[in-house]
N, C-alpha and C positions, 0 to 999 in steps of 0.2 A: 549190825551197824558197823560201819567202817570209820575209823578215826584218821585224821590227817594231822601230822605233827608239824608241818611247815606253815601252818596258818597262824598269823599274828593275832593274838586276842585283842578284842576291843576293850578300851577302858571306859569308865563311867562318863568321862568328859566327852568322848567321841559319840557315845550313844545319845547323850543329852543334846549334843549339837545336831545330830541327824534328826532327832525328834523336833527340835526347834525349826529346822528347815522345812520339815513336813507340815508343821502347824501353820507356817506362813503361807503355804500353798492352799490352805482351806480357810474360807471366810469366817466360819462360825466357831472355829477351834480357838481356844485361849492359850497363850503362852504361860499363863500363871500356873496351869496344871502341870506343865513340863517342869517348872522350877520346883514344884512340891514333890515330885516323884522321888522315892527312895529306892535305890537298886539294892536288892539283897545279893543277887549273884547274876552273872551274865554268862549264858551258854551260847556258844556259836555252833552253827550247823551249815553245811554246804548245800548249795542248790545249783541246779543247772538251768540256764535260761536259753531258750532257743526262739528263733524268729521264723515263722512260717510265712513265706511270701507267696501270694497267688495273684491272679489277675482275672478280671472280667472283661468281656467284650460286648459292646452293644452296637447294633447296626440299624440304621433307619434310612428312609428315602424321603426326599422332598423335591419339589419342582423348582427349577431355576429358570429365570428369564434373561434373555440378552437381546440386544437390538439386532435385527436381521434385515437385509435389503433383498426383497423378493425378486426384484427385477434382475439382479446379478446372479441369482441362483438358478440352476437348471432343474428340470423336473426330476432328474435322478437323485439329487440331493434332498428333494422334498419327500421322498418315499423312505425315509430312514426309520420310521416308527416301528417299534418291536411288535411282534405278533401277539404275544401273551403277556400276562403280568409277570414281571421278573422279581425274584427275591434277592435281597442284598446278600444272602448267605450262599447264593449260587456262584459267587466269585471268590477266588482265593486272594486274600490280602494279608501279607505278612507285616508284623510291626518292625519299625526301624531298630528299636532297642526293646529288650524285654524288661518288664516291671517298671516302665516309665510312662507317666500320663501323656497321652498324645491323641490328637484328633487328625484323622485322615479323611480327605474329601476326594471322591472319584466320580467320574461320569461312568455309569454302568453301560457297557457296550450293548448296542442295539436298543437303547431306551430313548434315543433322541426323537423328538417330535416337534415339528415346526408348525407353529400356529401364529396367525397374525396378532399383533398387539391390540388388545381391546381398548386401550386408552387413546391411541393415536391412529389406529387402523394401519399400522406399520409404516407410517410416514416419517416418524422420528421427531415430529414437532406437534405441539398442541397449540390451540388458540390461547392467547394471553387474556386473562380475565381482568387484569389490572387496567388495561387500556381498552376494555370493552370489545375484545376480539379483533382489533385491527392489526395486532402483531402476533408473533408466535414465540413460543418458548420451547426448549428442548424437552422432549418427553422424559419425565423422571421415572416412569414405570419400566420402560424397556431401555 
């Protein structure tokens, strides 16, 4: 066992004060017990505290929809769908900073697929039901 001479010993008052702070952190602990404690002797010992930082990474895929005008698109742009199923782990994505919570959203290359909107048939408007179909509203789906 190694002894350190430069450590300032704790007094009874400081130990009791530290215990009272700890008791306040716990709901069912009583301060009455801390006041009744009798200290016979106080022995100090050193300890080393270290923090181990690590990180986890999760990747997932989901479909996203956006409005598209099929009349303005050429047939070449409509054939962008990828051949096979892509894994999000196939692409290298580096974090902006290490050990900081962050969310990154990317479009996976070759995964685009152009489909007509099922709600408005890619017209961008739907019939208004408040006026019994005489007017139109902007399609909220695409």
